[in-house]
Every structure is written in structure tokens, then in C-alpha cells.
N, CA, C and O atoms as a GROMACS GRO file, in nm:
protein
  324
    1UNK      N    1 -10.468  -7.157  15.428
    1UNK     CA    2 -10.481  -7.016  15.408
    1UNK      C    3 -10.563  -6.991  15.283
    1UNK      O    4 -10.558  -7.067  15.186
    2UNK      N    5 -10.638  -6.884  15.288
    2UNK     CA    6 -10.714  -6.846  15.172
    2UNK      C    7 -10.797  -6.724  15.202
    2UNK      O    8 -10.788  -6.665  15.309
    3UNK      N    9 -10.879  -6.687  15.105
    3UNK     CA   10 -10.967  -6.573  15.124
    3UNK      C   11 -11.091  -6.587  15.037
    3UNK      O   12 -11.094  -6.666  14.943
    4UNK      N   13 -11.192  -6.508  15.072
    4UNK     CA   14 -11.316  -6.501  14.997
    4UNK      C   15 -11.346  -6.354  14.971
    4UNK      O   16 -11.332  -6.270  15.060
    5UNK      N   17 -11.386  -6.324  14.849
    5UNK     CA   18 -11.426  -6.188  14.814
    5UNK      C   19 -11.570  -6.170  14.859
    5UNK      O   20 -11.660  -6.238  14.810
    6UNK      N   21 -11.592  -6.078  14.952
    6UNK     CA   22 -11.725  -6.056  15.009
    6UNK      C   23 -11.788  -5.925  14.962
    6UNK      O   24 -11.872  -5.869  15.031
    7UNK      N   25 -11.748  -5.876  14.845
    7UNK     CA   26 -11.804  -5.752  14.793
    7UNK      C   27 -11.723  -5.632  14.834
    7UNK      O   28 -11.631  -5.591  14.763
    8UNK      N   29 -11.756  -5.572  14.948
    8UNK     CA   30 -11.685  -5.453  14.994
    8UNK      C   31 -11.562  -5.485  15.079
    8UNK      O   32 -11.486  -5.395  15.116
    9UNK      N   33 -11.542  -5.615  15.110
    9UNK     CA   34 -11.426  -5.654  15.190
    9UNK      C   35 -11.381  -5.796  15.153
    9UNK      O   36 -11.453  -5.870  15.086
   10UNK      N   37 -11.263  -5.830  15.198
   10UNK     CA   38 -11.211  -5.966  15.184
   10UNK      C   39 -11.218  -6.034  15.320
   10UNK      O   40 -11.197  -5.972  15.423
   11UNK      N   41 -11.248  -6.163  15.317
   11UNK     CA   42 -11.246  -6.244  15.439
   11UNK      C   43 -11.135  -6.347  15.424
   11UNK      O   44 -11.143  -6.436  15.339
   12UNK      N   45 -11.032  -6.335  15.505
   12UNK     CA   46 -10.917  -6.425  15.501
   12UNK      C   47 -10.932  -6.532  15.609
   12UNK      O   48 -11.000  -6.512  15.709
   13UNK      N   49 -10.866  -6.647  15.587
   13UNK     CA   50 -10.866  -6.750  15.691
   13UNK      C   51 -10.731  -6.820  15.694
   13UNK      O   52 -10.663  -6.834  15.593
   14UNK      N   53 -10.696  -6.865  15.813
   14UNK     CA   54 -10.576  -6.945  15.836
   14UNK      C   55 -10.621  -7.063  15.921
   14UNK      O   56 -10.679  -7.044  16.028
   15UNK      N   57 -10.594  -7.184  15.874
   15UNK     CA   58 -10.646  -7.305  15.938
   15UNK      C   59 -10.530  -7.397  15.977
   15UNK      O   60 -10.431  -7.408  15.905
   16UNK      N   61 -10.545  -7.463  16.093
   16UNK     CA   62 -10.448  -7.564  16.132
   16UNK      C   63 -10.520  -7.690  16.178
   16UNK      O   64 -10.642  -7.690  16.196
   17UNK      N   65 -10.446  -7.795  16.197
   17UNK     CA   66 -10.503  -7.921  16.246
   17UNK      C   67 -10.440  -7.957  16.381
   17UNK      O   68 -10.412  -8.074  16.410
   18UNK      N   69 -10.421  -7.854  16.463
   18UNK     CA   70 -10.359  -7.871  16.594
   18UNK      C   71 -10.456  -7.923  16.699
   18UNK      O   72 -10.554  -7.989  16.667
   19UNK      N   73 -10.428  -7.891  16.824
   19UNK     CA   74 -10.506  -7.945  16.936
   19UNK      C   75 -10.639  -7.875  16.957
   19UNK      O   76 -10.724  -7.923  17.031
   20UNK      N   77 -10.658  -7.760  16.890
   20UNK     CA   78 -10.782  -7.685  16.907
   20UNK      C   79 -10.779  -7.599  17.032
   20UNK      O   80 -10.688  -7.607  17.114
   21UNK      N   81 -10.882  -7.515  17.044
   21UNK     CA   82 -10.892  -7.421  17.156
   21UNK      C   83 -11.032  -7.432  17.215
   21UNK      O   84 -11.131  -7.432  17.143
   22UNK      N   85 -11.040  -7.441  17.347
   22UNK     CA   86 -11.170  -7.444  17.415
   22UNK      C   87 -11.242  -7.312  17.391
   22UNK      O   88 -11.180  -7.206  17.392
   23UNK      N   89 -11.372  -7.319  17.370
   23UNK     CA   90 -11.451  -7.198  17.342
   23UNK      C   91 -11.442  -7.095  17.454
   23UNK      O   92 -11.458  -6.975  17.429
   24UNK      N   93 -11.417  -7.138  17.576
   24UNK     CA   94 -11.404  -7.046  17.689
   24UNK      C   95 -11.285  -6.951  17.671
   24UNK      O   96 -11.281  -6.846  17.734
   25UNK      N   97 -11.190  -6.987  17.587
   25UNK     CA   98 -11.070  -6.907  17.566
   25UNK      C   99 -11.076  -6.822  17.439
   25UNK      O  100 -10.981  -6.748  17.413
   26UNK      N  101 -11.181  -6.828  17.361
   26UNK     CA  102 -11.187  -6.760  17.232
   26UNK      C  103 -11.156  -6.611  17.242
   26UNK      O  104 -11.078  -6.561  17.162
   27UNK      N  105 -11.215  -6.540  17.335
   27UNK     CA  106 -11.189  -6.396  17.349
   27UNK      C  107 -11.060  -6.370  17.427
   27UNK      O  108 -10.989  -6.273  17.401
   28UNK      N  109 -11.033  -6.456  17.522
   28UNK     CA  110 -10.915  -6.437  17.608
   28UNK      C  111 -10.784  -6.439  17.530
   28UNK      O  112 -10.691  -6.367  17.566
   29UNK      N  113 -10.774  -6.520  17.426
   29UNK     CA  114 -10.647  -6.533  17.355
   29UNK      C  115 -10.606  -6.407  17.282
   29UNK      O  116 -10.490  -6.394  17.242
   30UNK      N  117 -10.698  -6.313  17.263
   30UNK     CA  118 -10.666  -6.187  17.197
   30UNK      C  119 -10.619  -6.080  17.295
   30UNK      O  120 -10.586  -5.968  17.254
   31UNK      N  121 -10.615  -6.112  17.423
   31UNK     CA  122 -10.568  -6.017  17.525
   31UNK      C  123 -10.416  -6.025  17.537
   31UNK      O  124 -10.357  -6.133  17.526
   32UNK      N  125 -10.354  -5.911  17.560
   32UNK     CA  126 -10.208  -5.904  17.565
   32UNK      C  127 -10.152  -5.990  17.679
   32UNK      O  128 -10.210  -5.994  17.788
   33UNK      N  129 -10.043  -6.054  17.654
   33UNK     CA  130  -9.969  -6.141  17.747
   33UNK      C  131 -10.048  -6.265  17.789
   33UNK      O  132 -10.019  -6.322  17.894
   34UNK      N  133 -10.146  -6.306  17.710
   34UNK     CA  134 -10.220  -6.427  17.740
   34UNK      C  135 -10.162  -6.543  17.661
   34UNK      O  136 -10.151  -6.538  17.538
   35UNK      N  137 -10.127  -6.648  17.733
   35UNK     CA  138 -10.076  -6.770  17.670
   35UNK      C  139 -10.159  -6.887  17.723
   35UNK      O  140 -10.189  -6.894  17.842
   36UNK      N  141 -10.195  -6.978  17.633
   36UNK     CA  142 -10.269  -7.095  17.677
   36UNK      C  143 -10.176  -7.207  17.723
   36UNK      O  144 -10.216  -7.294  17.800
   37UNK      N  145 -10.052  -7.204  17.673
   37UNK     CA  146  -9.954  -7.303  17.714
   37UNK      C  147  -9.832  -7.230  17.767
   37UNK      O  148  -9.800  -7.120  17.722
   38UNK      N  149  -9.764  -7.291  17.862
   38UNK     CA  150  -9.643  -7.230  17.918
   38UNK      C  151  -9.522  -7.274  17.838
   38UNK      O  152  -9.461  -7.378  17.865
   39UNK      N  153  -9.487  -7.192  17.739
   39UNK     CA  154  -9.366  -7.219  17.662
   39UNK      C  155  -9.275  -7.098  17.677
   39UNK      O  156  -9.322  -6.985  17.681
   40UNK      N  157  -9.148  -7.123  17.684
   40UNK     CA  158  -9.052  -7.014  17.701
   40UNK      C  159  -9.038  -6.927  17.578
   40UNK      O  160  -8.990  -6.814  17.589
   41UNK      N  161  -9.079  -6.976  17.461
   41UNK     CA  162  -9.057  -6.901  17.338
   41UNK      C  163  -9.173  -6.809  17.301
   41UNK      O  164  -9.164  -6.740  17.200
   42UNK      N  165  -9.278  -6.807  17.378
   42UNK     CA  166  -9.395  -6.726  17.346
   42UNK      C  167  -9.413  -6.614  17.447
   42UNK      O  168  -9.400  -6.635  17.567
   43UNK      N  169  -9.442  -6.493  17.396
   43UNK     CA  170  -9.463  -6.380  17.486
   43UNK      C  171  -9.610  -6.354  17.514
   43UNK      O  172  -9.643  -6.286  17.612
   44UNK      N  173  -9.699  -6.407  17.431
   44UNK     CA  174  -9.842  -6.385  17.450
   44UNK      C  175  -9.891  -6.251  17.399
   44UNK      O  176  -9.996  -6.204  17.441
   45UNK      N  177  -9.815  -6.188  17.307
   45UNK     CA  178  -9.861  -6.060  17.253
   45UNK      C  179  -9.899  -6.067  17.106
   45UNK      O  180  -9.958  -5.972  17.053
   46UNK      N  181  -9.868  -6.176  17.038
   46UNK     CA  182  -9.890  -6.187  16.894
   46UNK      C  183 -10.033  -6.162  16.849
   46UNK      O  184 -10.057  -6.077  16.764
   47UNK      N  185 -10.128  -6.234  16.905
   47UNK     CA  186 -10.268  -6.220  16.862
   47UNK      C  187 -10.327  -6.087  16.904
   47UNK      O  188 -10.416  -6.035  16.836
   48UNK      N  189 -10.280  -6.030  17.015
   48UNK     CA  190 -10.331  -5.898  17.055
   48UNK      C  191 -10.285  -5.792  16.955
   48UNK      O  192 -10.360  -5.700  16.924
   49UNK      N  193 -10.163  -5.804  16.904
   49UNK     CA  194 -10.114  -5.711  16.803
   49UNK      C  195 -10.191  -5.729  16.673
   49UNK      O  196 -10.230  -5.630  16.610
   50UNK      N  197 -10.213  -5.852  16.633
   50UNK     CA  198 -10.290  -5.879  16.511
   50UNK      C  199 -10.429  -5.817  16.522
   50UNK      O  200 -10.476  -5.753  16.427
   51UNK      N  201 -10.494  -5.835  16.635
   51UNK     CA  202 -10.629  -5.780  16.653
   51UNK      C  203 -10.627  -5.627  16.644
   51UNK      O  204 -10.717  -5.569  16.583
   52UNK      N  205 -10.528  -5.564  16.702
   52UNK     CA  206 -10.519  -5.416  16.696
   52UNK      C  207 -10.500  -5.368  16.553
   52UNK      O  208 -10.560  -5.268  16.512
   53UNK      N  209 -10.418  -5.438  16.477
   53UNK     CA  210 -10.396  -5.399  16.338
   53UNK      C  211 -10.524  -5.415  16.257
   53UNK      O  212 -10.561  -5.325  16.181
   54UNK      N  213 -10.592  -5.526  16.273
   54UNK     CA  214 -10.718  -5.551  16.201
   54UNK      C  215 -10.821  -5.446  16.238
   54UNK      O  216 -10.889  -5.393  16.149
   55UNK      N  217 -10.835  -5.414  16.366
   55UNK     CA  218 -10.931  -5.311  16.409
   55UNK      C  219 -10.893  -5.174  16.355
   55UNK      O  220 -10.981  -5.096  16.318
   56UNK      N  221 -10.764  -5.142  16.350
   56UNK     CA  222 -10.718  -5.014  16.297
   56UNK      C  223 -10.768  -4.995  16.153
   56UNK      O  224 -10.803  -4.884  16.114
   57UNK      N  225 -10.771  -5.103  16.076
   57UNK     CA  226 -10.817  -5.098  15.938
   57UNK      C  227 -10.966  -5.132  15.924
   57UNK      O  228 -11.011  -5.171  15.817
   58UNK      N  229 -11.040  -5.117  16.034
   58UNK     CA  230 -11.186  -5.138  16.037
   58UNK      C  231 -11.228  -5.279  15.997
   58UNK      O  232 -11.333  -5.299  15.936
   59UNK      N  233 -11.146  -5.376  16.031
   59UNK     CA  234 -11.179  -5.515  16.006
   59UNK      C  235 -11.220  -5.584  16.135
   59UNK      O  236 -11.232  -5.520  16.240
   60UNK      N  237 -11.242  -5.712  16.126
   60UNK     CA  238 -11.276  -5.790  16.244
   60UNK      C  239 -11.199  -5.922  16.238
   60UNK      O  240 -11.154  -5.965  16.132
   61UNK      N  241 -11.186  -5.984  16.354
   61UNK     CA  242 -11.114  -6.111  16.365
   61UNK      C  243 -11.189  -6.202  16.461
   61UNK      O  244 -11.240  -6.157  16.563
   62UNK      N  245 -11.195  -6.330  16.426
   62UNK     CA  246 -11.261  -6.429  16.511
   62UNK      C  247 -11.206  -6.567  16.476
   62UNK      O  248 -11.126  -6.581  16.383
   63UNK      N  249 -11.247  -6.665  16.550
   63UNK     CA  250 -11.200  -6.801  16.525
   63UNK      C  251 -11.311  -6.902  16.545
   63UNK      O  252 -11.410  -6.878  16.613
   64UNK      N  253 -11.290  -7.015  16.484
   64UNK     CA  254 -11.371  -7.134  16.506
   64UNK      C  255 -11.274  -7.245  16.541
   64UNK      O  256 -11.169  -7.258  16.478
   65UNK      N  257 -11.307  -7.325  16.641
   65UNK     CA  258 -11.215  -7.429  16.683
   65UNK      C  259 -11.289  -7.547  16.742
   65UNK      O  260 -11.396  -7.533  16.801
   66UNK      N  261 -11.229  -7.662  16.725
   66UNK     CA  262 -11.281  -7.785  16.786
   66UNK      C  263 -11.162  -7.858  16.847
   66UNK      O  264 -11.064  -7.888  16.779
   67UNK      N  265 -11.173  -7.887  16.976
   67UNK     CA  266 -11.064  -7.955  17.044
   67UNK      C  267 -11.033  -8.087  16.976
   67UNK      O  268 -11.123  -8.165  16.944
   68UNK      N  269 -10.904  -8.112  16.955
   68UNK     CA  270 -10.859  -8.235  16.892
   68UNK      C  271 -10.869  -8.234  16.741
   68UNK      O  272 -10.825  -8.329  16.676
   69UNK      N  273 -10.926  -8.129  16.683
   69UNK     CA  274 -10.944  -8.122  16.537
   69UNK      C  275 -10.864  -8.008  16.477
   69UNK      O  276 -10.798  -8.025  16.374
   70UNK      N  277 -10.869  -7.891  16.539
   70UNK     CA  278 -10.794  -7.777  16.488
   70UNK      C  279 -10.869  -7.647  16.503
   70UNK      O  280 -10.978  -7.641  16.560
   71UNK      N  281 -10.807  -7.540  16.451
   71UNK     CA  282 -10.859  -7.405  16.465
   71UNK      C  283 -10.851  -7.333  16.332
   71UNK      O  284 -10.756  -7.350  16.256
   72UNK      N  285 -10.952  -7.251  16.306
   72UNK     CA  286 -10.948  -7.162  16.190
   72UNK      C  287 -10.966  -7.019  16.240
   72UNK      O  288 -11.065  -6.988  16.306
   73UNK      N  289 -10.870  -6.934  16.208
   73UNK     CA  290 -10.880  -6.791  16.237
   73UNK      C  291 -10.929  -6.721  16.111
   73UNK      O  292 -10.883  -6.750  16.000
   74UNK      N  293 -11.023  -6.630  16.130
   74UNK     CA  294 -11.077  -6.550  16.021
   74UNK      C  295 -11.052  -6.403  16.050
   74UNK      O  296 -11.052  -6.362  16.166
   75UNK      N  297 -11.030  -6.325  15.945
   75UNK     CA  298 -11.027  -6.180  15.963
   75UNK      C  299 -11.070  -6.113  15.834
   75UNK      O  300 -11.055  -6.169  15.725
   76UNK      N  301 -11.126  -5.992  15.848
   76UNK     CA  302 -11.174  -5.918  15.733
   76UNK      C  303 -11.094  -5.788  15.719
   76UNK      O  304 -11.048  -5.730  15.817
   77UNK      N  305 -11.080  -5.746  15.594
   77UNK     CA  306 -11.021  -5.617  15.562
   77UNK      C  307 -11.102  -5.555  15.451
   77UNK      O  308 -11.136  -5.622  15.353
   78UNK      N  309 -11.134  -5.425  15.466
   78UNK     CA  310 -11.208  -5.355  15.363
   78UNK      C  311 -11.124  -5.341  15.238
   78UNK      O  312 -11.002  -5.327  15.245
   79UNK      N  313 -11.189  -5.343  15.122
   79UNK     CA  314 -11.121  -5.317  14.997
   79UNK      C  315 -11.091  -5.167  14.988
   79UNK      O  316 -11.167  -5.085  15.040
   80UNK      N  317 -10.984  -5.133  14.924
   80UNK     CA  318 -10.953  -4.992  14.903
   80UNK      C  319 -10.994  -4.952  14.763
   80UNK      O  320 -10.994  -5.034  14.671
   81UNK      N  321 -11.028  -4.824  14.747
   81UNK     CA  322 -11.073  -4.775  14.616
   81UNK      C  323 -10.958  -4.753  14.522
   81UNK      O  324 -10.978  -4.712  14.408
   0.00000   0.00000   0.00000
């Protein structure tokens, strides 16, 4: 986890060393009730809620991932005056 000061906004990141995500799923994972794995403990709404919150505050969210290496999620939030 960390962030970078980009002038008028902050760019945050959260990184893991998990199994990674195929690029074909990059946009799909932000849709409500979408799960890449069938686990009973996941509802598939977490990332869709995160995306809505980030968009509400005029930010953006995206990811970079490599299968077998891990995933980094990035998001931006504007600085407040």
C-alpha cells in the first residue's frame, strides 16, 4: 500500500503477490455480483462498491496484473482545498 502526490490529486495503490488476474477480466471485476472464483464467502459486490465511491469523488480506479505474479490496484482522489 502507498500513494503518490500527483499535484491536484493523490494516486493510491494496493499490491498483492497472489495468482494475478487475466487482462480479459480487468473491467469485468468491477461489475456487481462478479466473482472470478466460486467461494461461498464472497458476494461479488466489493469492487463495484469501491468503484462507485471513487467515481462519486471524481476519481478513477484501474489495475495492473500479471498471472502468477500478482495484482496492483490503483485509484485517484482529488485533493480538497
